Each structure stands twice: as structure tokens, then as C-alpha cells.
C-alpha positions as CSV (number, residue, x, y, z in Angstrom):
1,M,120.2,103.9,75.8
2,V,123.7,103.9,77.3
3,K,126.3,102.5,74.9
4,N,129.4,102.9,77.1
5,V,128.7,102.4,80.8
6,K,132.3,103.3,81.9
7,I,132.0,106.7,80.2
8,L,128.7,107.3,82.0
9,E,130.1,106.3,85.3
10,R,133.1,108.5,84.9
11,F,130.8,111.4,84.0
12,N,128.6,110.7,87.0
13,R,131.7,110.7,89.3
14,E,132.9,114.0,87.9
15,Q,129.4,115.6,88.3
16,I,129.4,114.5,91.9
17,K,132.8,116.0,92.5
18,N,131.8,119.3,91.0
19,E,128.4,119.6,92.8
20,D,128.4,122.0,95.7
21,L,125.1,121.3,97.4
22,S,124.3,122.0,101.0
23,Y,122.6,119.4,103.2
24,E,119.4,121.5,102.9
25,E,119.6,121.5,99.1
26,S,120.2,117.8,99.0
27,L,117.3,117.2,101.3
28,A,115.0,119.4,99.1
29,I,116.0,117.3,96.1
30,F,115.4,114.1,98.0
31,N,111.9,115.3,99.0
32,S,111.1,116.3,95.5
33,L,112.2,112.9,94.1
34,Y,110.2,111.1,96.8
35,E,107.1,113.1,96.0
36,E,107.6,112.4,92.3
37,A,108.0,108.7,92.9
38,I,104.7,108.7,94.9
39,N,103.0,110.7,92.1
40,L,104.2,108.1,89.5
41,K,103.1,105.3,91.8
42,V,106.5,103.9,92.0
43,F,105.6,103.2,95.6
44,S,102.7,104.0,97.8
45,S,102.7,106.7,100.4
46,Q,100.4,104.4,102.4
47,N,102.9,101.6,102.9
48,I,106.3,103.3,103.1
49,M,108.2,100.1,103.7
50,E,107.3,98.8,100.2
51,G,109.5,101.6,98.8
52,F,112.2,101.5,101.5
53,E,114.8,100.1,99.2
54,A,114.2,102.9,96.6
55,I,114.5,105.5,99.4
56,L,117.8,104.0,100.5
57,E,119.2,104.2,97.0
58,I,118.2,107.8,96.7
59,A,119.6,108.5,100.1
60,K,122.9,106.8,99.2
61,T,123.1,108.9,96.1
62,I,122.5,112.2,98.0
63,N,124.9,111.3,100.7
64,S,127.7,110.7,98.2
65,I,127.5,114.4,97.3
66,P,130.1,116.2,99.4
């Protein structure tokens, strides 16, 4: 449980600044997260549009990494 959201957000911003991932590495992470979401049945691989919002959130996170 997060007790101080501001500290967590500051930590996340610092982590993003310090990450040095290539596009290929970011894409590999995205694909792994996507497969894990399917395995956990967060959304179905049969109807990709059901999980589209989740994919967009993951993509936004990955794209924020310089």
C-alpha cells in the first residue's frame, strides 16, 4: 500500500530519467507485459479492442522513457 503518493511519483519520474532503454528494449518489455496480461486474463487475445485502453496506458508509459 502506498502511503505517500507524491514520493512514489517523484521516485517514478527519477527512474524514468535514469532509464536508458532503446526502442527495441522498450518494445520487448511491452510485448512481455502484453503476453502476461493475456495469460492473467486481464484482456482476451481474441478481442483485442476490449483491452485497447490498457494497451494505450502501457504504450504511454513506454513512450515516456527517453
